[in-house]
C-alpha positions as a Python dict, from the first residue, in 0.01 Angstrom:
ca = {
    (1, 'X'): (0, 0, 0),
    (2, 'X'): (-365, -103, 22),
    (3, 'X'): (-259, -434, 173),
    (4, 'X'): (-66, -253, 447),
    (5, 'X'): (-363, -23, 514),
    (6, 'X'): (-593, -326, 548),
    (7, 'X'): (-348, -496, 788),
    (8, 'X'): (-314, -183, 1000),
    (9, 'X'): (-691, -122, 1001),
    (10, 'X'): (-754, -479, 1113),
    (11, 'X'): (-499, -444, 1395),
    (12, 'X'): (-648, -105, 1491),
    (13, 'X'): (-1008, -234, 1513),
    (14, 'X'): (-894, -534, 1717),
    (15, 'X'): (-707, -303, 1956),
    (16, 'X'): (-367, -457, 1890),
    (17, 'X'): (-196, -169, 1708),
    (18, 'X'): (86, 37, 1857),
    (19, 'X'): (110, 416, 1846),
    (20, 'X'): (364, 397, 1567),
    (21, 'X'): (135, 176, 1360),
    (22, 'X'): (-155, 417, 1415),
    (23, 'X'): (62, 708, 1298),
    (24, 'X'): (164, 506, 991),
    (25, 'X'): (-202, 424, 921),
    (26, 'X'): (-300, 792, 934),
    (27, 'X'): (-16, 885, 697),
    (28, 'X'): (-108, 607, 453),
    (29, 'X'): (-478, 700, 461),
    (30, 'X'): (-393, 1061, 368),
    (31, 'X'): (-202, 943, 59),
    (32, 'X'): (-444, 667, -47),
    (33, 'X'): (-757, 706, -256),
    (34, 'X'): (-1083, 577, -111),
    (35, 'X'): (-1125, 488, 254),
    (36, 'X'): (-1338, 799, 300),
    (37, 'X'): (-1512, 677, 617),
    (38, 'X'): (-1177, 587, 778),
    (39, 'X'): (-1030, 924, 680),
    (40, 'X'): (-1331, 1103, 834),
    (41, 'X'): (-1303, 890, 1150),
    (42, 'X'): (-933, 964, 1203),
    (43, 'X'): (-991, 1330, 1115),
    (44, 'X'): (-1254, 1358, 1389),
    (45, 'X'): (-1025, 1184, 1637),
    (46, 'X'): (-740, 1426, 1563),
    (47, 'X'): (-974, 1727, 1589),
    (48, 'X'): (-1108, 1586, 1916),
    (49, 'X'): (-752, 1571, 2056),
    (50, 'X'): (-692, 1935, 1955),
    (51, 'X'): (-996, 2067, 2142),
    (52, 'X'): (-958, 2221, 2483),
    (53, 'X'): (-1123, 2040, 2765),
    (54, 'X'): (-1396, 2256, 2918),
    (55, 'X'): (-1364, 2346, 3281),
    (56, 'X'): (-1649, 2186, 3466),
    (57, 'X'): (-1781, 2342, 3782),
    (58, 'X'): (-1936, 2120, 4042),
    (59, 'X'): (-2236, 2305, 4185),
    (60, 'X'): (-2229, 2082, 4492),
    (61, 'X'): (-1878, 2211, 4570),
    (62, 'X'): (-2024, 2551, 4649),
    (63, 'X'): (-2173, 2518, 4992),
    (64, 'X'): (-2347, 2768, 5207),
    (65, 'X'): (-2183, 2890, 5526),
    (66, 'X'): (-2460, 2739, 5739),
    (67, 'X'): (-2365, 2386, 5645),
    (68, 'X'): (-1999, 2449, 5718),
    (69, 'X'): (-2081, 2574, 6067),
    (70, 'X'): (-2310, 2279, 6120),
    (71, 'X'): (-2029, 2039, 6028),
    (72, 'X'): (-1789, 2217, 6264),
    (73, 'X'): (-2048, 2212, 6543),
    (74, 'X'): (-2106, 1839, 6490),
    (75, 'X'): (-1733, 1767, 6508),
    (76, 'X'): (-1700, 1976, 6824),
    (77, 'X'): (-1997, 1796, 6984),
    (78, 'X'): (-1843, 1458, 6909),
    (79, 'X'): (-1506, 1575, 7043),
    (80, 'X'): (-1658, 1707, 7366),
    (81, 'X'): (-1861, 1389, 7414),
    (82, 'X'): (-1557, 1169, 7371),
    (83, 'X'): (-1354, 1390, 7607),
    (84, 'X'): (-1626, 1373, 7875),
    (85, 'X'): (-1648, 996, 7835),
    (86, 'X'): (-1272, 956, 7874),
    (87, 'X'): (-1278, 1179, 8184),
    (88, 'X'): (-1558, 971, 8339),
    (89, 'X'): (-1370, 649, 8267),
    (90, 'X'): (-1057, 790, 8435),
    (91, 'X'): (-1258, 890, 8744),
    (92, 'X'): (-1414, 544, 8761),
    (93, 'X'): (-1072, 380, 8740),
    (94, 'X'): (-937, 607, 9014),
    (95, 'X'): (-1230, 516, 9241),
    (96, 'X'): (-1169, 148, 9175),
    (97, 'X'): (-799, 187, 9259),
    (98, 'X'): (-886, 377, 9579),
    (99, 'X'): (-1129, 105, 9685),
    (100, 'X'): (-866, -161, 9620),
    (101, 'X'): (-605, 33, 9819),
    (102, 'X'): (-851, 78, 10108),
    (103, 'X'): (-927, -296, 10109),
    (104, 'X'): (-555, -377, 10115),
    (105, 'X'): (-492, -136, 10405),
    (106, 'X'): (-782, -282, 10602),
    (107, 'X'): (-647, -633, 10538),
    (108, 'X'): (-305, -524, 10668),
    (109, 'X'): (-464, -373, 10982),
    (110, 'X'): (-655, -695, 11042),
    (111, 'X'): (-333, -895, 11016),
    (112, 'X'): (-159, -658, 11260),
    (113, 'X'): (-454, -684, 11502),
    (114, 'X'): (-446, -1063, 11481),
    (115, 'X'): (-74, -1075, 11557),
    (116, 'X'): (-110, -829, 11846),
    (117, 'X'): (-387, -1042, 11999),
    (118, 'X'): (-162, -1350, 11978),
    (119, 'X'): (115, -1163, 12156),
    (120, 'X'): (-123, -1032, 12423),
    (121, 'X'): (-257, -1382, 12494),
    (122, 'X'): (97, -1507, 12544),
    (123, 'X'): (167, -1220, 12786),
    (124, 'X'): (-139, -1314, 12994),
    (125, 'X'): (49, -1621, 13113),
    (126, 'X'): (327, -1392, 13231),
    (127, 'X'): (70, -1185, 13420),
    (128, 'X'): (33, -1469, 13672),
    (129, 'X'): (404, -1454, 13755),
    (130, 'X'): (373, -1091, 13851),
    (131, 'X'): (257, -1175, 14203),
    (132, 'X'): (548, -1411, 14275),
    (133, 'X'): (780, -1129, 14374),
    (134, 'X'): (525, -956, 14605),
    (135, 'X'): (608, -1145, 14932),
    (136, 'X'): (973, -1051, 14898),
    (137, 'X'): (882, -688, 14859),
    (138, 'X'): (668, -703, 15171),
    (139, 'X'): (950, -839, 15389),
    (140, 'X'): (1217, -608, 15262),
    (141, 'X'): (1042, -302, 15379),
}
């Protein structure tokens, strides 16, 4: 029996024992003579397991109402700042799109003006033929 206790104690101190082996060691130590320090150690461990864990209160968890309002105010300030920034970015993008559309319309008007001037120049040649029919009109009257 002492041999088994020594084997189990060695495994226990090396951290290689299983729960069943630890239970067996406790049972053997209760029956065996000697091993007073080991008996006291395991007795303290078992009494430690039987104790209730005290409820700890974190004093930092209790906060005053002022800090809570300050946190809420900070969050609201950040939210409003981000919202204003997004709104300004949208307005800037709209202005850029309007400027681009205006430039495209002006380019189209310039193209139309160019084409109309070409057509007008070609009609100037026809303007000279306008007087060809005038003598006939004079004699027919």
